[in-house]
C-alpha positions in Angstrom: 99.1 -164.8 -99.3 97.5 -161.9 -97.4 99.7 -159.1 -98.6 101.2 -158.5 -102.1 104.9 -159.3 -102.3 106.9 -159.9 -105.5 107.4 -163.4 -106.8 111.1 -162.7 -107.1 111.3 -162.1 -103.4 109.5 -165.3 -102.6 111.8 -167.2 -105.0 114.8 -165.8 -103.3 113.6 -167.1 -99.9 112.8 -170.5 -101.4 116.4 -170.8 -102.5 117.7 -169.9 -99.1 115.4 -171.8 -96.9 113.6 -175.1 -96.7 109.9 -175.2 -97.8 108.7 -176.0 -94.3 110.3 -172.8 -93.0 107.9 -170.6 -95.0 104.3 -170.2 -93.8 101.9 -169.1 -96.5 98.5 -170.6 -95.7 96.0 -167.9 -94.6 94.7 -169.9 -91.6 98.3 -170.4 -90.4 99.3 -166.8 -91.0 96.6 -165.7 -88.6 98.6 -167.2 -85.7 101.0 -164.3 -86.2 98.4 -161.5 -86.6 99.0 -159.9 -83.2 101.0 -160.2 -80.0 99.6 -159.9 -76.4 97.9 -156.7 -77.4 95.0 -158.4 -79.2 93.1 -155.3 -80.1 95.4 -154.6 -83.0 95.6 -157.3 -85.7 97.3 -157.5 -89.1 97.8 -160.7 -91.1 101.3 -160.8 -92.6 102.0 -161.7 -96.2 104.4 -164.5 -95.2 106.1 -165.9 -92.1 109.7 -167.2 -92.0 110.6 -169.7 -89.3 114.3 -168.9 -88.9 116.5 -171.6 -87.3 119.9 -169.8 -87.4 121.6 -166.5 -87.8 122.3 -167.5 -91.4 118.5 -167.9 -92.0 117.9 -164.4 -90.5 120.6 -162.9 -92.6 119.4 -164.4 -95.8 115.8 -163.3 -95.1 116.7 -159.8 -94.2 119.0 -159.4 -97.2 116.1 -160.5 -99.4 113.8 -158.0 -97.7 116.4 -155.2 -98.3 116.9 -156.1 -101.9 113.1 -156.1 -102.6 112.0 -153.4 -100.2 109.9 -155.7 -98.1 109.2 -154.7 -94.5 109.9 -157.3 -91.8 108.9 -157.7 -88.1 110.9 -160.0 -85.8 108.8 -162.1 -83.4 109.5 -164.3 -80.4 106.9 -165.8 -78.2 104.4 -163.0 -78.9 103.8 -162.1 -75.3 104.5 -158.4 -75.8 101.7 -156.0 -74.6 102.3 -152.9 -76.8 101.8 -154.2 -80.3 105.6 -154.3 -80.8 105.3 -157.5 -82.9 102.3 -156.4 -84.9 102.9 -157.4 -88.6 102.8 -155.2 -91.6 100.2 -156.3 -94.2 102.6 -156.1 -97.2 105.5 -157.5 -95.2 106.7 -160.6 -93.4 107.3 -161.9 -89.9 110.6 -163.5 -89.0 110.0 -165.8 -86.2 113.0 -166.7 -84.0 111.3 -169.1 -81.6 113.2 -172.1 -83.1 116.5 -170.4 -82.3 116.2 -171.6 -78.7 119.6 -173.0 -77.8 121.8 -172.2 -74.8 125.1 -172.0 -76.5 127.5 -171.4 -73.5 127.4 -171.4 -69.7 130.4 -169.8 -68.0 129.7 -169.4 -64.2 133.3 -168.5 -63.5 133.0 -165.4 -65.8 129.3 -164.9 -64.8 127.6 -165.2 -68.1 125.6 -167.4 -70.5 125.3 -167.1 -74.2 121.9 -167.8 -75.7 119.9 -167.6 -78.9 116.9 -165.1 -78.9 114.2 -167.8 -78.7 115.3 -169.1 -75.2 112.6 -168.5 -72.6 113.6 -166.1 -69.8 113.1 -168.6 -66.9 115.1 -171.3 -68.7 118.2 -169.2 -68.2 117.8 -169.4 -64.4 116.9 -173.1 -64.6 120.1 -173.8 -66.6 122.4 -172.2 -63.9 120.5 -172.7 -60.7 122.4 -175.9 -59.7 125.6 -173.9 -59.9 124.1 -171.3 -57.5 123.4 -168.6 -60.1 120.3 -167.0 -61.6 119.2 -164.4 -64.3 117.8 -161.4 -62.6 115.2 -159.7 -65.0 111.9 -161.5 -64.3 108.9 -160.3 -66.3 105.6 -161.9 -65.1 105.5 -163.9 -68.3 109.0 -165.2 -67.7 108.0 -168.8 -68.1 107.2 -168.2 -71.8 108.6 -164.8 -72.9 111.9 -165.0 -74.8 115.2 -163.3 -74.3 115.0 -161.7 -77.8 111.8 -159.9 -77.0 113.1 -159.0 -73.5 116.0 -157.2 -75.2 113.7 -155.5 -77.8 111.5 -154.1 -75.1 114.1 -153.7 -72.3 111.8 -155.7 -70.0 111.9 -155.4 -66.3 110.0 -157.4 -63.8 109.4 -157.6 -60.1 113.1 -157.5 -59.1 114.2 -154.6 -61.3 113.9 -152.3 -58.3 117.3 -153.6 -57.0 118.8 -155.3 -60.0 117.8 -153.2 -62.9 116.2 -153.9 -66.3 117.4 -156.1 -69.2 119.8 -153.5 -70.4 121.8 -153.9 -67.1 122.3 -157.6 -67.8 123.2 -157.7 -71.5 126.9 -157.9 -72.1 126.9 -158.5 -75.9 124.6 -159.0 -78.8 125.1 -160.4 -82.3 122.7 -158.4 -84.5 121.6 -158.7 -88.1 121.2 -155.1 -89.3 118.4 -154.1 -91.7 120.7 -154.5 -94.7 121.6 -158.0 -93.7 125.1 -157.4 -92.3 126.0 -159.2 -89.1 127.6 -157.2 -86.3 128.7 -157.7 -82.7 127.8 -155.1 -80.1 129.2 -155.3 -76.6 129.7 -153.3 -73.4 133.5 -153.5 -74.1 133.2 -151.6 -77.4 135.0 -148.2 -77.7 132.9 -145.2 -78.8 129.2 -144.7 -78.5 127.2 -147.2 -76.5 125.6 -148.9 -79.5 124.6 -151.9 -77.4 122.7 -149.6 -75.1 121.0 -148.0 -78.1 120.0 -151.4 -79.4 118.5 -152.7 -76.2 114.9 -151.3 -76.0 114.8 -150.2 -79.6 111.8 -152.5 -80.1 113.0 -154.2 -83.2 113.5 -151.0 -85.2 117.3 -151.3 -85.5 117.7 -155.0 -86.4 117.3 -158.5 -85.1 119.4 -160.1 -82.3 120.6 -163.6 -83.1 122.9 -164.3 -80.2 123.0 -162.7 -76.7 125.5 -162.8 -73.9 123.7 -162.4 -70.5 125.1 -161.5 -67.1 124.1 -164.0 -64.4 124.3 -163.4 -60.7 125.2 -165.5 -57.8 122.1 -166.5 -55.8 121.9 -164.5 -52.5 122.7 -166.1 -49.2 119.2 -165.3 -47.8 115.8 -164.4 -49.2 112.8 -163.4 -47.1 109.4 -162.5 -48.4 106.7 -160.5 -46.6 103.0 -160.0 -47.4 101.0 -157.2 -45.9 97.3 -156.5 -46.3 96.0 -152.9 -46.2 92.6 -151.4 -46.1 93.3 -149.0 -49.0 96.0 -148.4 -51.7 96.7 -145.0 -50.0 98.0 -146.8 -46.9 100.0 -149.3 -49.0 101.5 -146.5 -51.1 102.6 -144.8 -47.9 104.3 -148.0 -46.7 106.2 -148.2 -49.9 107.6 -144.7 -49.5 108.4 -145.4 -45.8 110.4 -148.5 -46.7 112.5 -146.6 -49.3 112.9 -143.6 -47.0 114.3 -145.9 -44.3 117.3 -146.6 -46.6 116.1 -150.2 -47.3 116.5 -151.5 -50.8 114.3 -154.6 -51.3 114.8 -156.8 -54.2 111.1 -156.2 -55.0 108.1 -154.3 -53.8 104.8 -155.3 -55.5 101.3 -154.0 -55.0 97.9 -155.4 -56.0 94.5 -153.8 -55.4 91.2 -155.4 -54.5 90.1 -156.1 -58.1 93.4 -157.8 -58.8 93.3 -159.7 -55.6 89.8 -161.0 -56.5 91.1 -162.3 -59.8 94.2 -163.9 -58.3 92.1 -165.7 -55.7 89.7 -167.0 -58.4 92.5 -168.2 -60.6 95.1 -169.7 -58.2 93.7 -169.6 -54.7 96.5 -167.2 -53.7 95.2 -167.1 -50.1 95.9 -163.4 -49.6 94.4 -161.6 -46.6 90.6 -161.3 -46.7 88.8 -158.0 -47.0 91.8 -155.9 -48.0 91.9 -153.0 -50.5 95.5 -153.7 -51.3 98.3 -156.1 -50.6 102.1 -155.5 -50.6 104.7 -158.1 -51.4 108.2 -157.1 -50.3 111.2 -159.4 -50.9 114.5 -158.9 -49.3 117.7 -160.7 -50.3 121.4 -160.5 -49.6 123.7 -161.5 -46.7 121.8 -163.2 -43.9 122.5 -160.7 -41.2 121.5 -157.7 -43.4 118.3 -159.5 -44.5 117.3 -160.3 -41.0 117.8 -156.7 -39.9 115.8 -155.3 -42.8 113.1 -157.8 -42.3 112.5 -156.6 -38.8 112.5 -153.0 -39.9 110.1 -153.6 -42.8 107.7 -155.6 -40.6 107.6 -152.7 -38.1 107.0 -150.2 -41.0 104.1 -152.3 -42.1 102.6 -152.2 -38.6 103.2 -148.5 -38.2 101.4 -147.8 -41.4 98.3 -149.8 -40.2 98.7 -153.0 -42.1 95.7 -155.2 -41.2 97.8 -158.4 -41.5 101.5 -159.1 -41.9 102.9 -162.5 -43.0 106.4 -163.7 -43.5 107.0 -166.7 -45.8 108.3 -169.5 -43.7 110.0 -171.5 -46.4 110.6 -171.6 -50.2 107.2 -173.2 -50.8 105.4 -170.5 -48.8 107.4 -167.9 -50.7 106.3 -169.5 -54.0 102.7 -169.3 -52.9 103.0 -165.6 -52.2 104.5 -164.9 -55.6 102.1 -167.3 -57.5 99.2 -164.9 -57.2 101.2 -161.9 -58.3 102.8 -163.7 -61.3 99.3 -164.9 -62.4 97.7 -161.5 -62.1 97.5 -160.6 -65.8 96.1 -163.9 -66.9 93.9 -164.2 -63.9 91.9 -161.1 -65.0 90.0 -163.3 -67.4 88.2 -164.7 -64.3 86.6 -161.4 -63.6 86.3 -159.8 -67.0 85.8 -161.1 -70.6 88.4 -158.6 -71.9 90.9 -156.2 -70.5 93.4 -153.6 -71.7 96.8 -153.6 -70.2 98.4 -150.2 -69.6 102.0 -149.5 -68.5 103.1 -146.2 -67.1 105.5 -144.8 -64.5 105.1 -142.3 -61.7 107.3 -141.1 -58.8 106.9 -143.4 -55.8 105.6 -140.4 -53.7 102.9 -139.8 -56.2 101.5 -143.4 -56.1 98.5 -142.6 -53.8 97.6 -139.5 -55.8 97.8 -141.2 -59.2 95.8 -144.2 -57.9 93.1 -141.9 -56.8 93.1 -140.3 -60.2 92.8 -143.7 -61.9 89.8 -144.4 -59.7 88.2 -141.1 -60.7 88.8 -142.0 -64.4 87.4 -145.4 -63.9 84.2 -143.9 -62.5 84.0 -141.3 -65.3 84.2 -143.9 -68.0 82.1 -146.5 -66.2 84.7 -149.3 -66.4 86.5 -151.1 -63.6 90.3 -150.9 -63.4 92.5 -153.4 -61.6 95.9 -152.2 -60.5 98.9 -154.4 -60.2 102.4 -152.9 -60.3 106.0 -152.7 -59.4 105.4 -150.3 -56.5 109.1 -149.9 -55.7 109.9 -148.1 -58.9 106.4 -146.7 -59.5 105.8 -148.8 -62.6 102.0 -149.1 -62.9 100.1 -151.7 -64.8 96.4 -150.7 -64.7 94.2 -153.3 -66.3 91.1 -151.7 -67.8 88.2 -154.2 -67.7 85.6 -154.3 -70.4 83.3 -156.6 -72.4 83.9 -156.5 -76.2 80.4 -157.9 -76.8 78.9 -154.6 -75.5 79.1 -152.0 -78.2 81.4 -149.1 -77.5 83.1 -150.6 -74.4 86.4 -151.4 -76.3 86.6 -147.8 -77.5 85.9 -146.5 -73.9 88.6 -148.8 -72.5 91.2 -147.5 -74.9 90.2 -143.9 -74.2 90.4 -144.6 -70.4 93.8 -146.3 -70.9 95.2 -143.2 -72.7 93.8 -140.9 -70.0 95.8 -142.9 -67.5 99.0 -142.3 -69.4 98.3 -138.6 -69.3 97.8 -138.8 -65.6 101.2 -140.5 -65.3 103.0 -137.9 -67.3 101.2 -135.1 -65.4 102.5 -136.6 -62.2 106.1 -136.4 -63.4 106.3 -139.9 -64.8 106.6 -141.7 -68.2 104.4 -143.4 -70.8 106.1 -146.8 -70.4 108.1 -148.6 -67.8 108.8 -151.9 -69.5 106.1 -152.9 -72.0 107.5 -150.5 -74.7 105.8 -148.0 -77.0 105.1 -150.3 -79.9 101.9 -149.5 -81.9 99.8 -148.9 -78.8 101.5 -145.8 -77.4 103.2 -144.3 -80.5 100.6 -141.5 -80.5 101.4 -140.8 -76.9 105.1 -140.0 -77.6 104.4 -136.2 -78.0 103.1 -136.2 -74.4 106.7 -136.5 -73.3 108.8 -135.5 -76.3 108.9 -132.5 -78.5 109.2 -132.4 -82.3 113.0 -132.0 -82.1 113.3 -134.9 -79.6 111.4 -137.3 -81.9 113.3 -136.1 -85.0 116.6 -136.9 -83.2 115.4 -140.4 -82.3 114.4 -141.0 -85.9 117.8 -139.9 -87.1 119.3 -142.6 -84.9 116.9 -145.1 -86.3 117.7 -144.0 -89.9 121.4 -144.5 -89.3 120.7 -148.2 -88.7 117.7 -148.6 -91.1 117.6 -145.8 -93.8 114.9 -147.6 -95.7 112.6 -148.0 -92.7 112.0 -151.7 -93.3 112.7 -153.1 -89.7 109.5 -153.1 -87.7 107.9 -150.1 -89.4 105.1 -148.2 -87.8 106.3 -148.7 -84.2 107.6 -146.2 -81.6 107.2 -143.0 -83.6 103.9 -141.0 -84.1 102.9 -140.8 -87.8 100.0 -139.2 -89.5 98.7 -142.6 -90.5 98.5 -143.7 -86.8 97.7 -140.5 -85.0 95.9 -138.1 -87.4 97.5 -135.3 -89.3 98.7 -133.5 -86.3 100.1 -135.5 -83.3 99.0 -134.2 -79.9 101.0 -131.3 -78.4 104.0 -131.7 -76.1 102.9 -131.2 -72.4 105.4 -129.5 -70.2 106.8 -132.1 -67.9 106.4 -131.5 -64.2 110.2 -131.8 -63.7 110.6 -128.9 -66.1 108.1 -126.8 -64.2 110.0 -127.6 -61.0 113.3 -126.5 -62.6 114.8 -130.0 -62.0 115.1 -130.9 -65.7 115.7 -129.0 -68.9 114.9 -129.6 -72.6 117.6 -129.2 -75.2 
């Protein structure tokens, strides 16, 4: 085995689980050495393939008894190193826990295990006229457990909110092996809200109750091509300023359009510096009224071309290029580094110009694809790992983009999480007291620090002896927000 773990610990797992549920061979362990952030890799000492909450409990209890760190893992599609293993610890894979346990359309919920794929929830309830709203771009393969850990969003979070807005209850194995139920109906502190988005540091979800929504009466999708991202950014602000709340507003720049065309023949407008995708849904009369207003805003903001999807197949074609954007970047670059930051909508043009300046300074291309409606940027820093020094330059550029987001009044993450990748950036937004308070919450759940260690919080091992200084947030400078 890669790491060093006690024979007594392994023997305890062997008594609780079947032999085929334990992965020990070095070549098999390498399957779990990273998540979607492939620049960070650690081979775990052992992998447990859990098939039930009982398996998870038995494994976590053994970890607690022997002081062995553990990392929960679903499909491994995360992009912040949140599922990065610990060399002297184990990975607990929950992908085999993939059953839909209950569908109750009358009460508007489904109950699933954490290994259920996001899109499979909608597929299970579509015939009844319902769907599950959070829709990350990886929704065909990403799993609900990971969505809960990272509080994932997606294109439609502008109107419908993030994962936390759609989780009604969670069965959780705590780091000492106890099984608890957290729900929105609990009295006292919002422990469910604390758990969602905690990135695996507070325990492992083994059962989740999800809110499902009735499918809207009407859905209309518009595609607009612009000469420059500045114009597209202005159009986004104009749509929101008009009092219109689309289900989604997405933007892609010329680099990302190029990749999408190469990968899936998206058929986006030719020669554009940016495209906007706006989706409207709701009662038919309201959607038709908003459709006309958005189309006029596009024309008033100098869109070169405006298209309205004529049917569901046409709508699917519009979204296909956007959903494929991350994977499509492999068509234009051997490697890329995915960043995830947030800025106020009104600062989109300014921040995109800053990203372009940083791109030129570091000599690397950056493709921008993002949830423009809520200012959640996903800059893709393109590089070639075969060229010495480019990977390091890409990481430096990606970190500089985060600084630009914070300086504009934004955040270091919108939905991908902090994980390993951005732990050292936490002091950009939070002071020492803030981080200590967060760690106290974590310690209340996991006093021994065994559950997904090394994530979220800056440590000397990760960030050097002295983490970077806290930067006064623009909202503080403006007197809009205070620090306590």
